N, C-alpha and C positions, 0 to 999 in steps of 0.2 A: 679159700677165698680168706682173705685176709679184714680183721675186725679193726685195726687202729683208726678208723675212720670214727668208731664208734666211742673212744673214750672220751671227747668232751663231756658227751654226754650221763656220764656215771662219776665225774670228777663233783657234782656235788651230790646231799645225799637229797632223795626222797622226801615227802613224796611228788611223785612227775605227772604230769599229766602229756597225754603222746596222744595226737588227732592225727587223723590221716585222711584228707582231702581231696575231692576231686576239684581239682580248678584248671580243666581242657580251654583250651581257650579260641576251640570250634563251632560257639555252639552263640546260639541268640541272643545279646544280650548278656554276655560271660559276666560280668561284675555284678550285674544283680542275682542270676546263676550261683553264682560265689557265693555273694551275701545273705542268700538265704539258707544255701547248706552250713555256714557256720551259724546263724542264727539258730539252727536247728541243735547245732551240738553244742553252741553255748549255756544253751538251754540246759541238759541234758549232761552238761561240766556244774554248773549250780547244781543242778540237782544231786550229782555225788557230792559235795560237799566242796568246791573247787573255791574261791576265794575272788572276788571282783577286781585285783591287785594281777593275780594272776593269769584273769581273761583280758583283761586292759593287753595285757603282755603279747598274750597269744594273737589282740584282734591287730596287733601292730603290724603284724606279720602275714598273717591270714590274705591269700591272693597278691603280695609284692610282687609275685613271679609275671609281673601283664606285660613282658618284654619276652614271652616266652613263647612262641605259636602252637598250635595242633595240638591236640589227647595229649593228657599226664596227668600228677596230682604231684602232693603236697605233705610231706611230713613235718610235724611241729614237734617240738617237745619242749617243755617246760616248767621250774622249780624252784621255789621262796618268789614268785614274780619277776623271775626272770630267766629270759629264755635261752635256755641251753644247747640246741640244736635243730637247725631251718635244715630239711632239705626234701632236693624234687625227686620224685614219683616219676620214670618213664614212663609208668604206664597208668592212668585213674585208677585210685581202690574199687577193685571191686563193687567194697559198698561203704558209705564215709562213718568214721567210727570216731570218737571221743572215751579216753575213760582218765581216771583222774585213781592215784593205786600208789604203791609203796615203789614199787618198779615198774620203770619205762615199755612199755607192748614197744618194742623195738623187733622182731624177728618180721613181722610186714616189709622195712625197712630192710632188712638184711636180704627178705630173698627176694628182692627186688632189683639189687645189684646182681642175682646171679644169672650168668655163669662167671663175670666179669673176666671176660678173656678181651686184653690187651693189644690193640693190633694200629694197625697207618693205614687211614685212606687216602686217596689219592685219584684226581682229575686231571684229565690231558683232553684242552678243547682246541680246536681249530675247526675254524671256517671255508680253508678257502679249500684249492685243487692242489695236494703237494705237486704234482709236477708241471701245472701251467703257474700257481700265484706259487713267485716268491718275496714278495713285498708283504705280504700277512701277519701275523703272530702267532705263536703257541701261547698258551695259557695255563700253568701248573697250579692245583691249591691240590694239599696237603694237612694233612689234622691226624694225627695220634689220637686214641682217646681208650677205651676200658667197658665194650658193651655190657649189658644196654646201659648203664649209667648216663653214660656218655651221648645220651641222644636228648638228653636233658641239658647238658651240661658241660656242654662241648668248647675244647680243650683250645691253642693258640691254632689258628692256621700259617700255613708260609704262605707265602703268593709273589709265582713270581712270571715275567711276564718277557716274550721270547722272540726274535725274528725270524723268521719260518728258514730265510738262506741260513740263520747258524742254531738251528735246532736240533743238526745229527750232533755239533760238538755240546754247546749246552746242557745236552740229555746226559754229557757223562758226569760233568762236573754233578749237577742235581741231583743224578742215582747217586752218589758217594755222599751226596747233605742229607735223602731222602734213608741212607742206610745209618748212617749216624741216627734219624728223630728212630728207625723203627729198632735199634738196640737203647737207644734212649725207654722205650719205652716197655722196652720187653716182649715184641709186639709178634703172635702169636703166628698172625697173616698180616699179607697185604695185599688189602681190595683193591681193584683197580679199574676205574672206567671211564667213556668219554672215549673221542673220536679215533676208529680203530690205526688209521698210520700213527699219528700222535704215540700214539701209547704203542706203538708195535717199538718204534722206535727211541725211545726209554727204555723201554724195557729187555730189549737186547742188550742196552748198552747199564745197566743195574749189575751190580756183585753179584757172584754167583749166588752166595749164602739168601741173600735179600728177595731174588730171583727164585728160588724155590720155592717161598712161599706166599709167592703172586694169586691169588684166585682170582680174576679177571671177570667182570660183571657189563652188564644189559641193560638197557631201559634209561630213562629221563637222570642226568646228574645234573641239576641245578646245584649254582653254589650261595643262594643269597641268601637259603630259607629261613637262618638264622637256627635252628636244626643242625644236629651234625652229618658231617657232609656225607652223601653217599647213603641214608640215615634206612629209606626203604631198602637197600640194598646189601647193606647190612645186617640186617633181619632175616634176611633169605639165607645168607651163609651163614649165620651163628644158631640160628633155631635149633634145638635141641644138640646141644658140640658143648661139649666141657671145653673148659681152660686146660691147655695144658700142663701149668704145675697141679691143678687139682686131678688130673690124668696120672700124671705120678705118685701122686697119695692114695690114689682109689686101687691104681697099681701096687702103690708099697703094702695096702694092707693084705690086699689077696697073696698076695706072696707070703708076708709075714702069717698069716692065717693058718698058708697050708705047711708054712715051718713051724708051727708052735711059737712064733714070737710075738713079743710086747704089741698085744690089740685086746680091745673090753669091745663083749658083743653083747647088747640091752641096754635096760635103762636102768637097775640096777650098779650094777659092771660100771656103766660108763657116770655115771651120780659117786660112784664110791675115787673113782682113778679124779675124779676134775677135785674132789675134797683135797685130795694131796697132787693139787698142782700140776698131776701124771700126763697130762693129757696136751699132745701136740698138734690133734685136728680132728673135731667132732664129724665124723659122717653121717648125713641126714640121709633119708631116701628121701623123703619129703616133710617139707614142715606145713602144719606143725606136727608136732614131732607123736604127737595124740592128744587126747584132751583131759590130759593126766594135770596132777598138782602136784609141789613139793616144797618141802618149809624148807624155811631160809632163816638164818639170822644177817646177820649185820655186811657182813664179810663175803665176798664172793665163790669162797669154795665153805663156803657156809650153807652145803647145802643137804638134804634127804629124802628119802620116802617118807619118811613119818618124822613125826615131831616127838615122840620119844628118841628118837637117835640123834639127836640133834642137843637136846635136852641132856642125854648121858655123855657129848663130847664137852658138857657145860659154858654151851651155849644161851644166853640168857634172851627170854619174850620173842620165840621162835614166831615166823608167821607160816602162814602158807600161801603158793603164791601161783601161778601156771607158768605149769614146766615148760613155755618155751623161755617165756620172758625171765626164771632164774637160770639157764642151759645158757642164753645169750650173757648175761652180766660173765655166769662164771667164765664164757671161753674169754670175753674182755678183761678180766678181769686178772688172768692167769696168761694171755699173749697167746692162746691155740686158732689155732685155723677153724673155717667151718669149708666145711666138701657140699656141697647136695649131690646127691648120686642119682641116674634115674634107677625106677628100682627093678625092668627084667639089666640091668647092666650088675647088678648086686646086689644082692635081698639081705636085705641088715634084721635081724630080730625085734623087733616093738621099731623098728624103723634108725635105729640108731647104733653105731660103732665110735669106736674111736684108735686113732694111732698112738701108743701113747712112746711117752719120751724115754723112758727106761724099762725094764723088765718089772713090776712087781716084788719088791721084796718087805711086803710088808703092810701097815694098813692104820698108819700113823691117823689118830684123828683132828679134822680141823682147830684151828687155834678158836680157842674162843676170844671175843671181844676185851 
């Protein structure tokens, strides 16, 4: 999983306010419920030392996702009286939270993007009888996305309406159009639902490479909900599944570990590799890594298990922070990826390991500010 979407968050120095809030619309009087939740969080942030201007900047965007139906949440970050990131959460947070600190609490936002599987969803509708009604219409809708984040941030939809009499010929052309979209999205799967006859005509005319990635699904296929196309079916197809790219990274880690290649395991070894900008991908069994804390400096690579270590590197005024927050900042700052691996598939010491960019050739210390 690439973390480039978090780069704006670290473009500003702290302190930061990090807010996670349930903004679901599937309850009675949702605006009132959201307002009450925000009031409690605002009071908590005020007690933590956040100023009024900073809180007002947050209040302008809290609950601004009114057009999004169903259950979901919102993650909002601000610094220096300015909003720096506003992200939608595919699921409501387990509990509302607000933190005012020197680093943003970004790990809960990251983990709601996992497993970040690229896909193409296609729905084909036809209400008539293919052998008798040649005057009807076939409608096709397609939408590329990345599950589960696209459930609350759906992409642009392709919509086409074709006369039944021309559906067999049109399906060839539309198949190539869908192939282009899938290639552009680097889709791991093409999830297809809708009328059986119309779907079968389309599937038989898809390019072979695309046809091999098709997953047929049943059940209702509404196309006007304001959420992701085939959202309930996507959850069933992808739950418990890893993205193909992440699976390749895990396989590479296992191969390198068996052959003595460049990998690190355990928190101390991973932190040492992050200090050197050596990590290509961080592997976690499950976030949070642990209840541990790390010492950090001003730069993303300035992190250590002890204050004394950072002081020995010449870092001035190091401070102690939650390990998750320090690790995410280091990953974003060094352009490293994150892979969450189910523990039964790969057990990691202290729940953490890393694929390295190069073999260890020494241990240079982090640069002082």
